[in-house]
PDB file of N, H, CA, C and O in Angstrom:
ATOM      1  N   UNK A   1     -26.477  28.795 -15.702  1.00  0.00           N
ATOM      2  CA  UNK A   1     -27.248  27.613 -16.465  1.00  0.00           C
ATOM      3  C   UNK A   1     -28.604  27.860 -16.738  1.00  0.00           C
ATOM      4  O   UNK A   1     -29.392  28.083 -15.819  1.00  0.00           O
ATOM      5  N   UNK A   2     -28.914  27.844 -17.800  1.00  0.00           N
ATOM      6  H   UNK A   2     -28.274  27.663 -18.546  1.00  0.00           H
ATOM      7  CA  UNK A   2     -30.364  27.909 -18.304  1.00  0.00           C
ATOM      8  C   UNK A   2     -31.198  26.745 -17.983  1.00  0.00           C
ATOM      9  O   UNK A   2     -30.580  25.746 -17.616  1.00  0.00           O
ATOM     10  N   UNK A   3     -32.429  26.676 -18.047  1.00  0.00           N
ATOM     11  H   UNK A   3     -32.931  27.487 -18.346  1.00  0.00           H
ATOM     12  CA  UNK A   3     -33.272  25.356 -17.812  1.00  0.00           C
ATOM     13  C   UNK A   3     -33.165  24.246 -19.006  1.00  0.00           C
ATOM     14  O   UNK A   3     -33.082  23.043 -18.757  1.00  0.00           O
ATOM     15  N   UNK A   4     -33.174  24.691 -20.102  1.00  0.00           N
ATOM     16  H   UNK A   4     -33.241  25.668 -20.303  1.00  0.00           H
ATOM     17  CA  UNK A   4     -32.726  23.915 -21.075  1.00  0.00           C
ATOM     18  C   UNK A   4     -31.563  23.037 -21.040  1.00  0.00           C
ATOM     19  O   UNK A   4     -31.562  21.822 -21.240  1.00  0.00           O
ATOM     20  N   UNK A   5     -30.469  23.868 -20.735  1.00  0.00           N
ATOM     21  H   UNK A   5     -30.470  24.855 -20.573  1.00  0.00           H
ATOM     22  CA  UNK A   5     -29.095  23.321 -20.728  1.00  0.00           C
ATOM     23  C   UNK A   5     -29.005  22.589 -19.323  1.00  0.00           C
ATOM     24  O   UNK A   5     -28.236  21.630 -19.254  1.00  0.00           O
ATOM     25  N   UNK A   6     -29.687  22.938 -18.262  1.00  0.00           N
ATOM     26  H   UNK A   6     -30.312  23.716 -18.318  1.00  0.00           H
ATOM     27  CA  UNK A   6     -29.695  22.059 -17.102  1.00  0.00           C
ATOM     28  C   UNK A   6     -30.267  20.737 -17.176  1.00  0.00           C
ATOM     29  O   UNK A   6     -29.842  19.775 -16.536  1.00  0.00           O
ATOM     30  N   UNK A   7     -31.374  20.712 -18.084  1.00  0.00           N
ATOM     31  H   UNK A   7     -31.719  21.493 -18.605  1.00  0.00           H
ATOM     32  CA  UNK A   7     -32.215  19.283 -18.443  1.00  0.00           C
ATOM     33  C   UNK A   7     -31.389  18.569 -19.277  1.00  0.00           C
ATOM     34  O   UNK A   7     -31.473  17.341 -19.231  1.00  0.00           O
ATOM     35  N   UNK A   8     -30.626  19.072 -20.012  1.00  0.00           N
ATOM     36  H   UNK A   8     -30.557  20.069 -20.049  1.00  0.00           H
ATOM     37  CA  UNK A   8     -29.658  18.464 -20.923  1.00  0.00           C
ATOM     38  C   UNK A   8     -28.611  17.573 -20.228  1.00  0.00           C
ATOM     39  O   UNK A   8     -28.405  16.376 -20.431  1.00  0.00           O
ATOM     40  N   UNK A   9     -27.873  18.561 -19.201  1.00  0.00           N
ATOM     41  H   UNK A   9     -28.040  19.533 -19.036  1.00  0.00           H
ATOM     42  CA  UNK A   9     -26.968  18.092 -18.341  1.00  0.00           C
ATOM     43  C   UNK A   9     -27.612  17.015 -17.461  1.00  0.00           C
ATOM     44  O   UNK A   9     -27.035  15.928 -17.447  1.00  0.00           O
ATOM     45  N   UNK A  10     -28.643  17.144 -16.778  1.00  0.00           N
ATOM     46  H   UNK A  10     -29.112  18.027 -16.789  1.00  0.00           H
ATOM     47  CA  UNK A  10     -29.295  16.054 -16.367  1.00  0.00           C
ATOM     48  C   UNK A  10     -29.483  14.839 -17.158  1.00  0.00           C
ATOM     49  O   UNK A  10     -28.854  13.848 -16.785  1.00  0.00           O
ATOM     50  N   UNK A  11     -30.174  14.749 -18.098  1.00  0.00           N
ATOM     51  H   UNK A  11     -30.684  15.553 -18.401  1.00  0.00           H
ATOM     52  CA  UNK A  11     -30.278  13.832 -18.898  1.00  0.00           C
ATOM     53  C   UNK A  11     -29.139  13.013 -19.568  1.00  0.00           C
ATOM     54  O   UNK A  11     -29.291  11.856 -19.958  1.00  0.00           O
ATOM     55  N   UNK A  12     -28.012  13.705 -19.661  1.00  0.00           N
ATOM     56  H   UNK A  12     -27.889  14.645 -19.344  1.00  0.00           H
ATOM     57  CA  UNK A  12     -26.592  13.323 -19.952  1.00  0.00           C
ATOM     58  C   UNK A  12     -25.968  12.271 -18.745  1.00  0.00           C
ATOM     59  O   UNK A  12     -25.488  11.142 -18.855  1.00  0.00           O
ATOM     60  N   UNK A  13     -26.175  13.093 -17.612  1.00  0.00           N
ATOM     61  H   UNK A  13     -26.565  14.009 -17.522  1.00  0.00           H
ATOM     62  CA  UNK A  13     -25.488  12.407 -16.362  1.00  0.00           C
ATOM     63  C   UNK A  13     -26.492  11.316 -16.348  1.00  0.00           C
ATOM     64  O   UNK A  13     -25.968  10.226 -16.119  1.00  0.00           O
ATOM     65  N   UNK A  14     -27.655  11.282 -16.506  1.00  0.00           N
ATOM     66  H   UNK A  14     -28.080  12.168 -16.691  1.00  0.00           H
ATOM     67  CA  UNK A  14     -28.348   9.903 -16.094  1.00  0.00           C
ATOM     68  C   UNK A  14     -28.201   8.975 -17.348  1.00  0.00           C
ATOM     69  O   UNK A  14     -28.603   7.832 -17.130  1.00  0.00           O
ATOM     70  N   UNK A  15     -27.877   9.127 -18.199  1.00  0.00           N
ATOM     71  H   UNK A  15     -27.550  10.055 -18.377  1.00  0.00           H
ATOM     72  CA  UNK A  15     -27.528   8.386 -19.265  1.00  0.00           C
ATOM     73  C   UNK A  15     -25.953   7.680 -18.975  1.00  0.00           C
ATOM     74  O   UNK A  15     -25.721   6.494 -19.204  1.00  0.00           O
ATOM     75  N   UNK A  16     -25.187   8.413 -18.564  1.00  0.00           N
ATOM     76  H   UNK A  16     -25.376   9.377 -18.378  1.00  0.00           H
ATOM     77  CA  UNK A  16     -23.830   8.187 -18.110  1.00  0.00           C
ATOM     78  C   UNK A  16     -23.789   7.226 -16.917  1.00  0.00           C
ATOM     79  O   UNK A  16     -23.156   6.175 -17.013  1.00  0.00           O
ATOM     80  N   UNK A  17     -24.404   7.536 -15.862  1.00  0.00           N
ATOM     81  H   UNK A  17     -24.917   8.390 -15.785  1.00  0.00           H
ATOM     82  CA  UNK A  17     -24.345   6.910 -14.891  1.00  0.00           C
ATOM     83  C   UNK A  17     -25.192   5.562 -14.812  1.00  0.00           C
ATOM     84  O   UNK A  17     -24.913   4.656 -14.026  1.00  0.00           O
ATOM     85  N   UNK A  18     -26.309   5.526 -15.755  1.00  0.00           N
ATOM     86  H   UNK A  18     -26.535   6.262 -16.393  1.00  0.00           H
ATOM     87  CA  UNK A  18     -26.880   4.084 -15.770  1.00  0.00           C
ATOM     88  C   UNK A  18     -26.306   3.055 -16.613  1.00  0.00           C
ATOM     89  O   UNK A  18     -26.515   1.844 -16.536  1.00  0.00           O
ATOM     90  N   UNK A  19     -25.374   3.829 -17.632  1.00  0.00           N
ATOM     91  H   UNK A  19     -25.205   4.813 -17.695  1.00  0.00           H
ATOM     92  CA  UNK A  19     -24.550   3.060 -18.551  1.00  0.00           C
ATOM     93  C   UNK A  19     -23.478   2.292 -17.621  1.00  0.00           C
ATOM     94  O   UNK A  19     -23.199   1.094 -17.676  1.00  0.00           O
ATOM     95  N   UNK A  20     -22.960   3.242 -16.779  1.00  0.00           N
ATOM     96  H   UNK A  20     -23.187   4.215 -16.735  1.00  0.00           H
ATOM     97  CA  UNK A  20     -21.994   2.849 -15.669  1.00  0.00           C
ATOM     98  C   UNK A  20     -22.613   1.767 -14.744  1.00  0.00           C
ATOM     99  O   UNK A  20     -21.861   0.852 -14.410  1.00  0.00           O
ATOM    100  N   UNK A  21     -23.740   1.759 -14.343  1.00  0.00           N
ATOM    101  H   UNK A  21     -24.351   2.502 -14.614  1.00  0.00           H
ATOM    102  CA  UNK A  21     -24.418   0.766 -13.401  1.00  0.00           C
ATOM    103  C   UNK A  21     -24.098  -0.629 -13.973  1.00  0.00           C
ATOM    104  O   UNK A  21     -23.481  -1.551 -13.439  1.00  0.00           O
ATOM    105  N   UNK A  22     -24.791  -0.544 -15.447  1.00  0.00           N
ATOM    106  H   UNK A  22     -25.293   0.204 -15.881  1.00  0.00           H
ATOM    107  CA  UNK A  22     -24.694  -1.738 -16.287  1.00  0.00           C
ATOM    108  C   UNK A  22     -23.384  -2.489 -16.429  1.00  0.00           C
ATOM    109  O   UNK A  22     -23.214  -3.696 -16.251  1.00  0.00           O
ATOM    110  N   UNK A  23     -22.461  -1.554 -16.788  1.00  0.00           N
ATOM    111  H   UNK A  23     -22.599  -0.574 -16.933  1.00  0.00           H
ATOM    112  CA  UNK A  23     -21.229  -2.026 -16.718  1.00  0.00           C
ATOM    113  C   UNK A  23     -20.377  -2.542 -15.461  1.00  0.00           C
ATOM    114  O   UNK A  23     -19.538  -3.441 -15.530  1.00  0.00           O
ATOM    115  N   UNK A  24     -20.740  -1.799 -14.242  1.00  0.00           N
ATOM    116  H   UNK A  24     -21.421  -1.069 -14.186  1.00  0.00           H
ATOM    117  CA  UNK A  24     -20.474  -2.565 -13.182  1.00  0.00           C
ATOM    118  C   UNK A  24     -21.046  -3.840 -13.090  1.00  0.00           C
ATOM    119  O   UNK A  24     -20.355  -4.858 -13.043  1.00  0.00           O
ATOM    120  N   UNK A  25     -22.323  -3.841 -13.059  1.00  0.00           N
ATOM    121  H   UNK A  25     -22.884  -3.014 -13.098  1.00  0.00           H
ATOM    122  CA  UNK A  25     -23.046  -5.130 -12.876  1.00  0.00           C
ATOM    123  C   UNK A  25     -22.410  -6.356 -13.709  1.00  0.00           C
ATOM    124  O   UNK A  25     -22.081  -7.408 -13.162  1.00  0.00           O
ATOM    125  N   UNK A  26     -22.279  -6.122 -15.032  1.00  0.00           N
ATOM    126  H   UNK A  26     -22.546  -5.267 -15.477  1.00  0.00           H
ATOM    127  CA  UNK A  26     -21.322  -6.975 -15.803  1.00  0.00           C
ATOM    128  C   UNK A  26     -20.162  -7.495 -15.357  1.00  0.00           C
ATOM    129  O   UNK A  26     -19.858  -8.684 -15.457  1.00  0.00           O
ATOM    130  N   UNK A  27     -19.407  -6.530 -14.796  1.00  0.00           N
ATOM    131  H   UNK A  27     -19.653  -5.564 -14.715  1.00  0.00           H
ATOM    132  CA  UNK A  27     -18.175  -6.711 -14.323  1.00  0.00           C
ATOM    133  C   UNK A  27     -18.142  -7.556 -12.812  1.00  0.00           C
ATOM    134  O   UNK A  27     -17.279  -8.419 -12.648  1.00  0.00           O
ATOM    135  N   UNK A  28     -18.990  -7.292 -11.889  1.00  0.00           N
ATOM    136  H   UNK A  28     -19.691  -6.591 -12.022  1.00  0.00           H
ATOM    137  CA  UNK A  28     -19.540  -8.093 -10.931  1.00  0.00           C
ATOM    138  C   UNK A  28     -19.596  -9.380 -11.273  1.00  0.00           C
ATOM    139  O   UNK A  28     -18.904 -10.220 -10.698  1.00  0.00           O
ATOM    140  N   UNK A  29     -20.396  -9.662 -12.212  1.00  0.00           N
ATOM    141  H   UNK A  29     -20.958  -8.980 -12.679  1.00  0.00           H
ATOM    142  CA  UNK A  29     -20.910 -11.198 -12.777  1.00  0.00           C
ATOM    143  C   UNK A  29     -19.738 -11.854 -13.342  1.00  0.00           C
ATOM    144  O   UNK A  29     -19.531 -13.047 -13.119  1.00  0.00           O
ATOM    145  N   UNK A  30     -18.914 -11.107 -14.102  1.00  0.00           N
ATOM    146  H   UNK A  30     -19.082 -10.138 -14.283  1.00  0.00           H
ATOM    147  CA  UNK A  30     -17.600 -12.025 -14.844  1.00  0.00           C
ATOM    148  C   UNK A  30     -16.749 -11.973 -13.720  1.00  0.00           C
ATOM    149  O   UNK A  30     -15.996 -12.947 -13.746  1.00  0.00           O
ATOM    150  N   UNK A  31     -16.531 -11.168 -12.642  1.00  0.00           N
ATOM    151  H   UNK A  31     -17.142 -10.377 -12.621  1.00  0.00           H
ATOM    152  CA  UNK A  31     -15.499 -11.458 -11.799  1.00  0.00           C
ATOM    153  C   UNK A  31     -15.757 -12.619 -10.733  1.00  0.00           C
ATOM    154  O   UNK A  31     -14.933 -13.382 -10.228  1.00  0.00           O
ATOM    155  N   UNK A  32     -17.260 -12.526 -10.517  1.00  0.00           N
ATOM    156  H   UNK A  32     -17.929 -11.906 -10.927  1.00  0.00           H
ATOM    157  CA  UNK A  32     -17.736 -13.960  -9.475  1.00  0.00           C
ATOM    158  C   UNK A  32     -17.534 -15.256 -10.426  1.00  0.00           C
ATOM    159  O   UNK A  32     -17.200 -16.362 -10.002  1.00  0.00           O
ATOM    160  N   UNK A  33     -17.746 -14.993 -11.543  1.00  0.00           N
ATOM    161  H   UNK A  33     -18.018 -14.094 -11.887  1.00  0.00           H
ATOM    162  CA  UNK A  33     -17.784 -16.292 -12.453  1.00  0.00           C
ATOM    163  C   UNK A  33     -16.190 -16.805 -12.504  1.00  0.00           C
ATOM    164  O   UNK A  33     -15.865 -17.984 -12.370  1.00  0.00           O
ATOM    165  N   UNK A  34     -15.323 -15.779 -12.708  1.00  0.00           N
ATOM    166  H   UNK A  34     -15.586 -14.821 -12.817  1.00  0.00           H
ATOM    167  CA  UNK A  34     -14.036 -16.106 -12.975  1.00  0.00           C
ATOM    168  C   UNK A  34     -13.472 -16.777 -11.480  1.00  0.00           C
ATOM    169  O   UNK A  34     -12.654 -17.696 -11.454  1.00  0.00           O
ATOM    170  N   UNK A  35     -13.941 -16.276 -10.504  1.00  0.00           N
ATOM    171  H   UNK A  35     -14.606 -15.530 -10.525  1.00  0.00           H
ATOM    172  CA  UNK A  35     -13.459 -16.928  -9.046  1.00  0.00           C
ATOM    173  C   UNK A  35     -14.152 -18.045  -8.711  1.00  0.00           C
ATOM    174  O   UNK A  35     -14.021 -18.513  -7.580  1.00  0.00           O
ATOM    175  N   UNK A  36     -14.854 -18.536  -9.496  1.00  0.00           N
ATOM    176  H   UNK A  36     -14.961 -18.155 -10.414  1.00  0.00           H
ATOM    177  CA  UNK A  36     -15.549 -19.957  -9.281  1.00  0.00           C
ATOM    178  C   UNK A  36     -17.045 -19.699  -8.441  1.00  0.00           C
ATOM    179  O   UNK A  36     -17.660 -20.653  -7.964  1.00  0.00           O
ATOM    180  N   UNK A  37     -17.440 -18.560  -8.352  1.00  0.00           N
ATOM    181  H   UNK A  37     -16.941 -17.785  -8.739  1.00  0.00           H
ATOM    182  CA  UNK A  37     -18.866 -18.309  -7.800  1.00  0.00           C
ATOM    183  C   UNK A  37     -19.937 -19.145  -8.509  1.00  0.00           C
ATOM    184  O   UNK A  37     -19.895 -19.308  -9.729  1.00  0.00           O
ATOM    185  N   UNK A  38     -20.900 -19.677  -7.738  1.00  0.00           N
ATOM    186  H   UNK A  38     -20.934 -19.545  -6.747  1.00  0.00           H
ATOM    187  CA  UNK A  38     -21.911 -20.120  -8.298  1.00  0.00           C
ATOM    188  C   UNK A  38     -23.099 -19.384  -8.759  1.00  0.00           C
ATOM    189  O   UNK A  38     -22.946 -18.165  -8.684  1.00  0.00           O
ATOM    190  N   UNK A  39     -24.135 -19.735  -9.174  1.00  0.00           N
ATOM    191  H   UNK A  39     -24.259 -20.725  -9.235  1.00  0.00           H
ATOM    192  CA  UNK A  39     -25.552 -18.886  -9.801  1.00  0.00           C
ATOM    193  C   UNK A  39     -25.850 -18.133  -8.785  1.00  0.00           C
ATOM    194  O   UNK A  39     -26.013 -16.943  -9.054  1.00  0.00           O
ATOM    195  N   UNK A  40     -26.024 -18.589  -7.237  1.00  0.00           N
ATOM    196  H   UNK A  40     -25.892 -19.556  -7.019  1.00  0.00           H
ATOM    197  CA  UNK A  40     -26.872 -17.864  -6.398  1.00  0.00           C
ATOM    198  C   UNK A  40     -25.693 -17.236  -5.567  1.00  0.00           C
ATOM    199  O   UNK A  40     -26.029 -17.000  -4.407  1.00  0.00           O
ATOM    200  N   UNK A  41     -24.761 -16.999  -5.790  1.00  0.00           N
ATOM    201  H   UNK A  41     -24.488 -17.191  -6.733  1.00  0.00           H
ATOM    202  CA  UNK A  41     -23.773 -16.247  -5.077  1.00  0.00           C
ATOM    203  C   UNK A  41     -24.030 -14.794  -4.957  1.00  0.00           C
ATOM    204  O   UNK A  41     -24.731 -14.224  -5.793  1.00  0.00           O
ATOM    205  N   UNK A  42     -23.501 -14.167  -3.963  1.00  0.00           N
ATOM    206  H   UNK A  42     -22.932 -14.630  -3.283  1.00  0.00           H
ATOM    207  CA  UNK A  42     -23.886 -12.761  -3.936  1.00  0.00           C
ATOM    208  C   UNK A  42     -23.069 -11.761  -4.895  1.00  0.00           C
ATOM    209  O   UNK A  42     -23.528 -10.621  -4.963  1.00  0.00           O
ATOM    210  N   UNK A  43     -22.203 -11.975  -5.456  1.00  0.00           N
ATOM    211  H   UNK A  43     -21.829 -12.901  -5.400  1.00  0.00           H
ATOM    212  CA  UNK A  43     -21.581 -11.500  -6.548  1.00  0.00           C
ATOM    213  C   UNK A  43     -22.391 -11.523  -7.972  1.00  0.00           C
ATOM    214  O   UNK A  43     -22.363 -10.537  -8.709  1.00  0.00           O
ATOM    215  N   UNK A  44     -23.027 -12.568  -8.272  1.00  0.00           N
ATOM    216  H   UNK A  44     -23.049 -13.369  -7.673  1.00  0.00           H
ATOM    217  CA  UNK A  44     -23.972 -12.688  -9.348  1.00  0.00           C
ATOM    218  C   UNK A  44     -25.175 -12.201  -8.990  1.00  0.00           C
ATOM    219  O   UNK A  44     -25.814 -11.644  -9.882  1.00  0.00           O
ATOM    220  N   UNK A  45     -25.697 -12.274  -7.803  1.00  0.00           N
ATOM    221  H   UNK A  45     -25.177 -12.727  -7.079  1.00  0.00           H
ATOM    222  CA  UNK A  45     -27.128 -11.382  -7.525  1.00  0.00           C
ATOM    223  C   UNK A  45     -26.920  -9.904  -7.721  1.00  0.00           C
ATOM    224  O   UNK A  45     -27.450  -9.243  -8.615  1.00  0.00           O
ATOM    225  N   UNK A  46     -26.075  -9.435  -6.774  1.00  0.00           N
ATOM    226  H   UNK A  46     -25.645  -9.972  -6.048  1.00  0.00           H
ATOM    227  CA  UNK A  46     -25.610  -7.965  -6.800  1.00  0.00           C
ATOM    228  C   UNK A  46     -25.335  -7.712  -8.490  1.00  0.00           C
ATOM    229  O   UNK A  46     -26.080  -6.873  -8.997  1.00  0.00           O
ATOM    230  N   UNK A  47     -24.512  -8.249  -9.230  1.00  0.00           N
ATOM    231  H   UNK A  47     -23.907  -8.930  -8.818  1.00  0.00           H
ATOM    232  CA  UNK A  47     -24.600  -7.908 -10.775  1.00  0.00           C
ATOM    233  C   UNK A  47     -25.700  -7.642 -11.260  1.00  0.00           C
ATOM    234  O   UNK A  47     -26.004  -6.576 -11.797  1.00  0.00           O
ATOM    235  N   UNK A  48     -26.611  -8.901 -11.061  1.00  0.00           N
ATOM    236  H   UNK A  48     -26.364  -9.766 -10.625  1.00  0.00           H
ATOM    237  CA  UNK A  48     -27.828  -8.800 -11.855  1.00  0.00           C
ATOM    238  C   UNK A  48     -28.888  -7.881 -11.344  1.00  0.00           C
ATOM    239  O   UNK A  48     -29.861  -7.599 -12.043  1.00  0.00           O
ATOM    240  N   UNK A  49     -28.707  -7.365 -10.026  1.00  0.00           N
ATOM    241  H   UNK A  49     -27.917  -7.594  -9.458  1.00  0.00           H
ATOM    242  CA  UNK A  49     -29.298  -6.199  -9.458  1.00  0.00           C
ATOM    243  C   UNK A  49     -28.906  -4.825 -10.305  1.00  0.00           C
ATOM    244  O   UNK A  49     -29.755  -4.121 -10.850  1.00  0.00           O
ATOM    245  N   UNK A  50     -27.697  -4.600 -10.321  1.00  0.00           N
ATOM    246  H   UNK A  50     -27.007  -5.172  -9.877  1.00  0.00           H
ATOM    247  CA  UNK A  50     -27.153  -3.574 -10.884  1.00  0.00           C
ATOM    248  C   UNK A  50     -27.545  -3.383 -12.156  1.00  0.00           C
ATOM    249  O   UNK A  50     -27.944  -2.273 -12.508  1.00  0.00           O
ATOM    250  N   UNK A  51     -27.480  -4.535 -13.100  1.00  0.00           N
ATOM    251  H   UNK A  51     -27.156  -5.437 -12.814  1.00  0.00           H
ATOM    252  CA  UNK A  51     -27.812  -4.571 -14.575  1.00  0.00           C
ATOM    253  C   UNK A  51     -29.244  -3.932 -14.645  1.00  0.00           C
ATOM    254  O   UNK A  51     -29.586  -2.936 -15.282  1.00  0.00           O
ATOM    255  N   UNK A  52     -30.063  -4.812 -13.769  1.00  0.00           N
ATOM    256  H   UNK A  52     -29.786  -5.621 -13.251  1.00  0.00           H
ATOM    257  CA  UNK A  52     -31.584  -4.728 -14.285  1.00  0.00           C
ATOM    258  C   UNK A  52     -31.903  -3.054 -13.711  1.00  0.00           C
ATOM    259  O   UNK A  52     -32.733  -2.394 -14.337  1.00  0.00           O
ATOM    260  N   UNK A  53     -31.301  -2.531 -12.684  1.00  0.00           N
ATOM    261  H   UNK A  53     -30.627  -3.068 -12.177  1.00  0.00           H
ATOM    262  CA  UNK A  53     -31.482  -1.172 -12.182  1.00  0.00           C
ATOM    263  C   UNK A  53     -30.780  -0.229 -13.159  1.00  0.00           C
ATOM    264  O   UNK A  53     -31.343   0.863 -13.238  1.00  0.00           O
ATOM    265  N   UNK A  54     -29.684  -0.371 -13.930  1.00  0.00           N
ATOM    266  H   UNK A  54     -29.226  -1.258 -13.866  1.00  0.00           H
ATOM    267  CA  UNK A  54     -29.257   0.523 -14.795  1.00  0.00           C
ATOM    268  C   UNK A  54     -29.960   0.367 -15.971  1.00  0.00           C
ATOM    269  O   UNK A  54     -30.181   1.446 -16.522  1.00  0.00           O
ATOM    270  N   UNK A  55     -30.456  -0.758 -16.638  1.00  0.00           N
ATOM    271  H   UNK A  55     -30.276  -1.634 -16.191  1.00  0.00           H
ATOM    272  CA  UNK A  55     -31.171  -1.077 -17.541  1.00  0.00           C
ATOM    273  C   UNK A  55     -32.688  -0.394 -17.499  1.00  0.00           C
ATOM    274  O   UNK A  55     -33.300   0.032 -18.478  1.00  0.00           O
ATOM    275  N   UNK A  56     -33.063  -0.398 -16.348  1.00  0.00           N
ATOM    276  H   UNK A  56     -32.566  -0.744 -15.552  1.00  0.00           H
ATOM    277  CA  UNK A  56     -34.416   0.167 -15.861  1.00  0.00           C
ATOM    278  C   UNK A  56     -34.237   1.611 -16.052  1.00  0.00           C
ATOM    279  O   UNK A  56     -34.967   2.199 -16.851  1.00  0.00           O
ATOM    280  N   UNK A  57     -33.330   2.237 -15.390  1.00  0.00           N
ATOM    281  H   UNK A  57     -32.737   1.760 -14.741  1.00  0.00           H
ATOM    282  CA  UNK A  57     -32.990   3.726 -15.530  1.00  0.00           C
ATOM    283  C   UNK A  57     -32.695   4.050 -17.108  1.00  0.00           C
ATOM    284  O   UNK A  57     -33.333   5.042 -17.462  1.00  0.00           O
ATOM    285  N   UNK A  58     -32.085   3.610 -17.908  1.00  0.00           N
ATOM    286  H   UNK A  58     -31.567   2.804 -17.620  1.00  0.00           H
ATOM    287  CA  UNK A  58     -32.119   3.622 -19.335  1.00  0.00           C
ATOM    288  C   UNK A  58     -33.443   3.656 -20.137  1.00  0.00           C
ATOM    289  O   UNK A  58     -33.691   4.254 -21.184  1.00  0.00           O
ATOM    290  N   UNK A  59     -34.209   2.880 -19.394  1.00  0.00           N
ATOM    291  H   UNK A  59     -34.007   2.394 -18.543  1.00  0.00           H
ATOM    292  CA  UNK A  59     -35.322   2.753 -20.308  1.00  0.00           C
ATOM    293  C   UNK A  59     -36.424   3.864 -19.982  1.00  0.00           C
ATOM    294  O   UNK A  59     -37.155   4.414 -20.805  1.00  0.00           O
ATOM    295  N   UNK A  60     -36.381   4.082 -18.554  1.00  0.00           N
ATOM    296  H   UNK A  60     -35.786   3.635 -17.885  1.00  0.00           H
ATOM    297  CA  UNK A  60     -37.307   5.016 -18.209  1.00  0.00           C
ATOM    298  C   UNK A  60     -36.570   6.460 -18.996  1.00  0.00           C
ATOM    299  O   UNK A  60     -37.351   7.155 -19.646  1.00  0.00           O
ATOM    300  N   UNK A  61     -35.262   6.846 -18.943  1.00  0.00           N
ATOM    301  H   UNK A  61     -34.627   6.281 -18.415  1.00  0.00           H
ATOM    302  CA  UNK A  61     -34.898   8.151 -19.533  1.00  0.00           C
ATOM    303  C   UNK A  61     -35.195   8.188 -20.902  1.00  0.00           C
ATOM    304  O   UNK A  61     -35.375   9.284 -21.434  1.00  0.00           O
ATOM    305  N   UNK A  62     -35.285   6.981 -21.657  1.00  0.00           N
ATOM    306  H   UNK A  62     -35.139   6.091 -21.226  1.00  0.00           H
ATOM    307  CA  UNK A  62     -35.328   6.846 -23.231  1.00  0.00           C
ATOM    308  C   UNK A  62     -37.105   7.033 -23.289  1.00  0.00           C
ATOM    309  O   UNK A  62     -37.580   7.744 -24.175  1.00  0.00           O
ATOM    310  N   UNK A  63     -37.735   6.554 -22.592  1.00  0.00           N
ATOM    311  H   UNK A  63     -37.349   5.977 -21.872  1.00  0.00           H
ATOM    312  CA  UNK A  63     -39.508   6.685 -22.656  1.00  0.00           C
ATOM    313  C   UNK A  63     -39.691   8.184 -22.234  1.00  0.00           C
ATOM    314  O   UNK A  63     -40.662   8.821 -22.645  1.00  0.00           O
ATOM    315  N   UNK A  64     -38.831   8.692 -21.483  1.00  0.00           N
ATOM    316  H   UNK A  64     -38.043   8.175 -21.150  1.00  0.00           H
ATOM    317  CA  UNK A  64     -39.228  10.120 -21.219  1.00  0.00           C
ATOM    318  C   UNK A  64     -39.013  11.130 -22.377  1.00  0.00           C
ATOM    319  O   UNK A  64     -39.599  12.213 -22.365  1.00  0.00           O
ATOM    320  N   UNK A  65     -38.115  10.749 -23.443  1.00  0.00           N
ATOM    321  H   UNK A  65     -37.638   9.870 -23.452  1.00  0.00           H
ATOM    322  CA  UNK A  65     -37.856  11.873 -24.459  1.00  0.00           C
ATOM    323  C   UNK A  65     -38.895  11.685 -25.299  1.00  0.00           C
ATOM    324  O   UNK A  65     -39.038  12.418 -26.278  1.00  0.00           O
TER     325      UNK A  65
END
């Protein structure tokens, strides 16, 4: 695998995993809300952290191009 194709694979993996983090975060928030969790419950907090981390990684990847 050459350097350009390796960078493309790394970039694609970063986008996929970052998007997956956002999806997991939203799923945690929705699941916690369905089960009756409050705003400060661990599911909502962890979900928000996942969403923020995923969005942050997507933003950094987008800015790097």
